[in-house]
N, C-alpha and C positions, 0 to 999 in steps of 0.2 A: 462582440467579436471574441475569438478564443484562439489559443495556440494549438490547433489540432495536430499539427505535425510533431510537435514536441511530446504531446500526450501519447501519440501513436508509437513513437520511438521508445518512450519510457515503458509502455506496456509490453512491447516486444522484448526489450532487454530484461524486464522483470520475469516474463514468461520463460525466456531462454535460461536465465540463471536458475529459476525454480525447477525447470524440467531437468537440466543437466545435474544440478545438485541433488535432487531427489533420486535420480537414477543411480548416481554414484553412492549415495548413502544406503539405499536399499540393497544394492549389490555387494557393497563392501562390509556391511555390518557383521554378517556371520563370520567372515574371514578374519576380522580383527580379533575375534575371541575364539578362533578355531582350536587353540591349545587347551581351552577350558570347556570344550563341548564334546559330546559323544560322537561316534562315527556317523550315526543317523540322528536327526533332530526330530523331536515330537512337533508336529505341525498342525494337528487337528484334534479337537476335543468335542465330543457331543455336548450339547447344552445341558447343564446341570451335573455333568460328570467331571470329577477332578482328574481322573486318569486319562491319558491320551489314547486315541484309537487309530492314529495315522502318523506316518513319519516319512522323512525324505533324507537322502544323503546331503552332505553339506553343500555340494555344488548345486544340487537341485533346489535346495532351500534358498540359495542366493539367486538362482536364475529365474525361478518361477514367478516371484513377485516382480522381478525386473521386467519380464515379458508382459505381465499384466499392466504395469505402468506405461511401458512404451506403446502398447495397444490403445490404452486410454488416451494418451497424448495424440496418437495418430488419428483417432476417431474425432476428438474435439477440434483439432486443427483442420481436418477434412471438412467437418461441418461448417467451420468458419469460412473456409475457402469457397464452399458451395453456396453460402448464403448470399442473397441479393445485397447490393450496396445499401439499400434502405433498411435492411434488417440486420446489418452487421453490428451496429452499436448495441442492439439488444442481445445478439448472439454472444458478443464479447462478455457480457455480464454472466451469462450461464456458463461459458467456457472457463472464466476465472473461478467461478464457484466449483466447477468440476475438478479443475486442476488443483486448487487449494485443498479441497476436502479429500480428493483421491490421494494426493501426495501424503497428507498427514495420516490418512487411514492406513496406507501401505507401510509408511515408515513406522508408525506406531505398532502395527501388527508384527512387523519384522523385529522391532525391539522387544515386544512381548514374547515372541518365540525364543529369541536369544536368551532373555532373562529366565524363562521357564526351564531351559535346558542347561543353563550355566552351572558348571562344576558337578555335573552328573556323568556317570560312566555309561549309563544305559538310558535310552530315550523313554522307556517305560516309567522311569523315576520322576519325570517332569510332571508338574502339576499345573492345572489350568490357571493362567494369570488373569483372573476375573477383574480385579481392580484396574489393571492396566488396560484391559480391553474396553472397559466402560469409559475410562478417561480418554482413550483414543477416539471412541465414537463421539463423545461430547465435543472434543477438540475439533474433530472433522466437521461436525455440524456447524459449530460456531465459525470456523474458518470459511466454510462454504457460504454462509449467510453474509459474513463480512465482505467476502470477495464480490458477491452479487450486489450488495449495497454500494460499494465503492464504484464499481463499473457502471451501475445504473445511474448513479449521480453524475459520473463523467459523461455518459451518453446524453443525459438531459441537458447538461451545461454546454454541450457542443452544438446544440441547436442554434441557428442564427438568432442573434439578439434583435430587438426592435430597432430598426434603422433610425438615425437621427442626423440632422444636418451638422456639418463640421463648423468649427469656429470657437472662439474663446468663451462665448456665452450663447447658449441655445435659446431660441424663442420657442416656448412651449405653448401650443394652441390651447385656448381656454377649454376646459372640460376633457382634455386628453392627458393620458399618463404615458410617460416615456421611461423606459428601463434600459440601462446599459449594463452589460455583463461581459466579463473577460476572464479567461482562465489560462494559466500557463503552468507548464511542468518542466522541470529540469531532469532530463533522462539520466545524467551522470549521478545526481543525488539519488534518484530511484535505484540505480544500479548499486550504489554504495549501501543503501538501506537493504536491498535484497541480499547482498553478499554477507553483511554483518548479521542480518536476520537468519540466514542459512547456517552460519556458524553457531548462533544461539540455539537453533533447532537441533543441530547435530549434538551439541552439548546436552540438550534436554533428552534426546534419544539415548545418548550414552548413559545418562542418569537412569532412564527407565530400564535399560537393559543391564545395568549393574556392571558395566565394563571397567569403571575406574572409581576411585574414591569420590564420595559425594561432595566433599569439601572442594576438591579440585575442579569438578564439573560445575558446581555453583559459582565458583570464582571465574570460570570461563563464560558461563551463561549470562550472568548479571550485567557485566559491562557491554557485551555485544548486543544483548537485548535492548538495553537502554539506548545505546548508540543507534540501533536500527529504528527504534521508535522516534527518537529525536530527529534523525535525518529524514525519515519519511514525513514527519510533520512539517518540515521545511522544503520538501521537494515539490509540492504542488500548492498553488495559491489561486484563489478565485476572488475577484472584486466585483461587487454589485452596487450600482447606484440607482436609487429609486426615490420616491417622495419621502421615504423614511431616512434618507441620507446614504452614507457609505457603509458597506458591510464587507469585511475581508475575512475569508475563511481559509484555514490552513490544513494541509494534509489531504490524503485521498478520501477520508471520511467527512471532510468539511468541518473539522473541529480541532482546535478551539476557534472561536470567532471573536473579532473585534468590531465594534460598531461605533459610528459617530452620527448622531442625528444631524439633519441638514442645518438646523438652527444653531448648532455648536461649531459649524465649520466657517471660519473666517474667509478663507480663500483656498483655491485649488489651482495648480498649474502643472506643467510638464517640464521635466528636467532630465537631462542625460546624466547617468551616474554609472560608475564602474565598480567592480568588487574591490579594486585597490583603494578607491576613495572611501569606501565604507567599512573596510576591514575584512573582506572575505565574502563567502557565500552564506545564504540562509538568513536568519533573523539577526540583524546586526545593530549595535548601538555605537554611535560615533559622534563627532562634532557636528555632523549634519542632522543629527536626530536619530530616529529609528528608521531603518531601511530593511525591507524584505527583498533580498537580492537573489533572483533566480537566473538572470541573464543580464549582460551589459546592455545599456541603451536607455530608452525613454522610461521614465518612472512617473506614476501619478503621485504628486506631492500635495499634501493638505496641511494647513495650519489651523489648529483649533483655537477658538476664541479664548482669550485670557491665558494662553500658553505660548511660551517663546519657542518651543521645539517643534519640529516638523515630523510627519510620518510619511514615508514614501514606500511604494511597492512597484517593483519592476513588472510591468504588465503591458500587453499589446493594446493598441488603440487607446492609449492613455489620454490623448487630447480630447476625445469625445467624452470620456468620463469626467475630466476636469471641467469641460464646458457645461456639462449637465449639472454638476455639483454647484458651479458658480450661478447657474440659472436658478436652481432650487433655493440656495441660500439667499440670493438677491431678492427673489419673490417673497421670502419670509420677512426680510428686512423692510421691504416696501409695505407689507401688510401691517407692520407694527405701528 
């Protein structure tokens, strides 16, 4: 079982923040440095030539990539809307890849154009920013692949898990394997990760375009980038119970992962917990042990053999997961 509604809301929030933030960044970047730019901006270089062969006025250099971005957004969301329900999970993976790679490509290209024209009085003096173009292309490809992997994983995990009877301990028929899977996403943590990540990207774009001192921009980029990564890592959690025991993965990429073999689990139960009890949201350490808190309510709680502390994760359908874990650990005990 999984929390599909939460994942859907988180995806919409993330896509909305990325769309609006990229649009604002692409449009505003030339205007933030207009006092240091020529009247016309060099915007095109033939491959292998250092001198430019095309230019645009400042307003056009701001508007043209903005229109490209809005057209791309319209196309991908129209494709998602026209996709059949059964194909939408797969379509979301490609749409995420297109939005991430397209946004980074346009933002990086705009930063490269501004940097090439910066502090020149004539656009003919601008030189082709080859290193920044290469870095932008690499970043766009990496982001596109990452977006596709994250959403492909989410689509796979949203498939219905193998059904199992409810109860504190499950009876597993001989010769059969039962797997329980649950995934949950906190859309507000997703939104916070997207906003802080966008600030970090803006600082990086400013660094690439040379708009401010490198020391100031690195001081802005570092904390926001680390915050975005840390919050994203706690915004999604997936729990899986199988013959191998319990596996809990964190973040949209399913990494890092914590594992407990079934033989090492003394007991599992369900307990209602709130953020106030465990000290807040995310990965929390408290008097109750370790809790991964993404929403109030039922948590799957395990106690490892030989350890006094507990590990809990707020997850949907926790009762079935606990029942299956108890059945697996009990069968191992009986076999000893």
